C-alpha positions, 0 to 999 in steps of 0.5 A: 800953330800959333798958340803951340808956339806961344806956350812953348816960349812962355815955358822957356821963359819961366824956367830960364837961368843964366849959363843954363843952357851954355854949349860951350860948357856942354862940350868941355865936360863932354870932352871930360868925360870922354879924354879930349884934351882941351885943345883937341878939337881945335886942333881936329878942325885945323886939321880937316880945314888944312885937308880940305884946302889941299883937296881945293888946290888940288882939284884946281891943278887937276882942272887946269892940267886935264887933257882934253881928247877928240876921237874918230872911231870907224868914220871920219868926224868933224869937231870945231875948237873952242877957237873956231879952228874945224878938225876932221879926223880920219878913223881911228885918229885922235887929237888933244890938248892940256890946260884948256889950250886949243892952240897947242895940240897934238895928233895921232892918224890922220888929221885935217885943219881949217884952222881960225888964225889968230897972230896974237895966239899961234896954232901949233901942232907938236910931239917929241918929233916934229912940231908945225906952227900956223900962218893962216893954214888949211892943212893935212897931217898924216902921222905914223909910227915911221913918218909925219906927212903934211900938206897944206892946201892953203896958207903957210905952214913952218915944219920943222924937227924938234932936234933942228927946230932952227931950220924949219921948212917953210910950206906954201899952199900945194906944198908937201912935205915928209919928216921920217923916223929919226930924220933930222929935217923934213924933206920936200915931196911931190903932191900926188893930186890936188884931191888928197883932202877929199876925205876931209873936205868932201869936194873935188878940183879939176884943173885940166886933168887927165881923165885917169886921174880924175877916175883914180881920185874917185876910186880913192875917195868912193872905194869903187873902181871905173873903166872907160872908153878912152883915157886921152881926154882932160877935165876941168870941173868941181864937184862936192862929193854929194852923189857919184852917179851924178858926177859920173854923168856929168863926166861923162855928157862933159867929155863924151866918154862913157865911164863903168864901175868894174863888175867886181866892185859895184 
């Protein structure tokens, strides 16, 4: 290989003449033959550079204005956002945000949020008809075609119609409100059960709760029905939704009752 390189170098030195291999001159001779104007190549390069610059700006714009969407299809799905907020989507629900700003979101369907509080960057849930501002919160938002319902499990939120932002409704722990379609302001409503978010948290909390309500909450979560030999007893207990049979056995022993599954349910 070395000998071949030496021979090639000797050939170049022997036959080299100044400006013999002038690339610019060769290009201009070619341009004359095929009819390219003297400065057309400069214009072409300028146009190409402008086009590439335009593409770059378009790419940056799309990157900064992209929409991120999280879905739940047939089962409940939990995500953790970049800021540490945990969101649980019920089936057929979604959550989206723009500009990589996960502190300002939109939802569809039923969503539970365990929000990472940051006083410098408030967390907002909104669409064309309502706006919810977090004040350190765990909450459930249920958006349908006719209304939006908010239940605060922990902390507090400000809930308002976009048509009347100045009169926001403050919801504290355990409070619930609904904003009906085309309504000017949300209205407070009674909380049906302390376990309305069990579908997302997989936890049950009962505080001197009548057995009939206990079984109704379990029935709603597990999609089964129960009957008991007596109902005039109350339960105080906390459960994780790990095993239904275990929960039923504990209730039976604690309250001295007999609970059975309805035959058409299980």
